[in-house]
C-alpha positions as CSV (number, residue, x, y, z in Angstrom):
1,M,132.8,65.5,112.9
2,G,130.3,66.5,115.5
3,E,128.7,64.4,118.3
4,I,125.7,64.7,120.6
5,R,125.9,62.8,123.8
6,C,122.7,62.6,125.7
7,L,122.6,61.5,129.3
8,N,119.3,59.7,129.9
9,E,117.5,56.8,131.6
10,T,119.2,54.4,129.2
11,G,122.7,55.7,129.9
12,D,124.8,57.7,127.4
13,T,123.2,57.9,123.9
14,K,125.5,59.1,121.1
15,L,124.8,60.6,117.6
16,A,127.6,61.6,115.4
17,W,127.4,63.8,112.2
18,D,129.6,65.1,109.5
19,P,128.8,68.9,109.0
20,D,129.4,68.4,105.2
21,K,126.5,65.8,105.0
22,S,123.1,67.5,105.2
23,E,121.3,64.3,106.1
24,E,123.5,63.7,109.2
25,T,123.4,67.3,110.2
26,D,119.6,67.4,109.9
27,A,119.2,64.3,112.0
28,A,121.4,65.8,114.7
29,K,119.5,69.1,114.6
30,E,116.2,67.2,115.0
31,M,117.5,65.2,118.0
32,F,118.8,68.5,119.5
33,K,115.4,70.2,119.1
34,S,113.5,67.2,120.4
35,L,115.6,67.0,123.6
36,K,115.3,70.8,124.1
37,K,111.5,70.5,124.0
38,K,111.7,67.8,126.7
39,G,113.6,70.3,128.9
40,Y,117.2,69.1,128.4
41,Q,120.0,71.7,128.7
42,A,122.7,71.6,126.0
43,Y,126.4,72.4,126.5
44,S,128.9,72.9,123.7
45,V,132.4,71.6,124.1
46,K,134.8,72.9,121.5
47,K,137.9,71.1,120.3
48,G,141.1,72.5,121.8
49,G,139.9,72.5,125.4
50,E,137.5,75.5,125.3
51,K,135.3,75.2,128.4
52,N,131.7,73.9,128.3
53,K,129.1,76.7,127.7
54,P,125.3,76.4,127.7
55,I,123.7,76.8,124.2
56,D,120.1,77.2,123.1
57,D,120.6,76.6,119.4
58,F,122.1,73.7,117.5
59,D,125.6,74.4,116.2
60,P,126.6,72.1,113.4
61,D,130.3,73.1,113.8
62,A,130.4,72.1,117.5
63,G,132.9,69.4,118.3
64,L,130.7,67.9,121.0
65,I,127.2,68.8,122.4
66,I,126.3,67.3,125.7
67,M,122.6,67.1,126.5
68,V,121.6,66.8,130.2
69,P,118.1,66.5,131.6
70,K,117.1,69.2,134.1
71,I,117.8,68.1,137.7
72,V,115.0,68.5,140.2
73,G,115.9,69.3,143.7
74,G,114.1,68.1,146.7
């Protein structure tokens, strides 16, 4: 199972998918693409403790993808 967690104005939005189910994977990919277009940065967290790393493309085999809006300094 994979999961996207999106930190946004409503809190923590989650979407899980099974990589073996194309409908679920397609929905997760569309969410990923939509958030990237809005300027969100994506980080992949692999199972087994591998550290977060920025990603630019959807990975259906990712254990967890965290989407974070760009932070504006000031």
